[in-house]
C-alpha positions, 0 to 999 in steps of 0.5 A: 663256336664254329657256327660257321657250319650252322646254315641258320648262323652263317647265311643270308636269304632272299627271295627274288621276283622274276618273270623268268630265269636264264640257266646254262649247264656247266660245260655247256653253251646253250641257254635255257629260259625258264618261266619262274615267278621267284627264285631262292638266293642264298648267300654263304661264307666257306671260310672257317669263322668262329662266332661269339654271340652276346644279347644286346641291350641299349637305352631303348630298353629302358624307361623311367622308373615310376616307383621310385619315391621322391625321398629315396631320389634325394637320398641317391642324389646326396649319395653320388653328389648329383646336384640336379636332373637326376633320372633312374630308369629300369629295364622294361617288363617286355624286355625282361620277359624277353630275357627270360624266355630267351634263358629258357631256350638256352637251357633247353638247347644246352641241358644245363643251367643258364645264367646272365654274364654282365660284360663291362661294355667299355673293356669289351669294346676295347678288346674287340676294337684292338687290331691285333685281336683280329675280330670282325664285330657288331649288330646283327641285322634281322630280315625276312628270308622269305620275303619277296623282294626286287634284284636292287634289294638284294646285297652285292656280297662281291663288293663287301667283306667275306665276314659281311654275310655273318651279320645277317639272320633271319626275322624269326630270330630277332628276339636274341637281339645279338651282338656278334664277334667273328674271328678265324678258327682252324678249318673243320674246328667245331670251335676254339678257346681265346683267353683276353686277360684284359677282361678279368674283373670286368665280367659279372655273374648275375640273374634275370631277377638281379636284372630286374631289380637293377636301375640305371641312374643319369645325371649331372656332376655339375655340367658333367654327364653322370651314368651309374648301374645300380 
């Protein structure tokens, strides 16, 4: 989507503490000194980038499932030929609540039914890391755009890639847990479609209740680590 046109999606903001600021009007030599205690600073890219967003879940969003009986665990170990150290994890209840809240917000914004799509992580990363696809990618950093900071806490974007500003959002959006892809699109475009055949067969339609029932299995085949989503 051409979210680079959305100020909430394509800028980074800070409030800098100061005692005074100096202003010189364009085309004039005279400098004005103003007693100001704080000044807002906003960084934005003006190049036409499209943004594709995912919600990112990490191992820290899981907890060991206390409801699995020893009998069930032994059956799973037998099914997957796991000899020892089998642990079974589930998404934390607070994460499920976040997903439900996010789904409601998306459905309200889009005026349509929304469902989760699960991407095979390895396949998705192969696509975004492939140099021929020319993408910027990574987790979004959330911070308080309205918090007063010192000048040395403000990043020098003149020394960063142009897309760096697109990986920052206000702390109020932290619940989105966004993993973001960035790609060049045509000027004034509201969005463009890109088809990646490598992802065919690696995208799965799901539901919040399905995610709630899924379990992450971690164990060992001898000395080899074993991870399974079930």
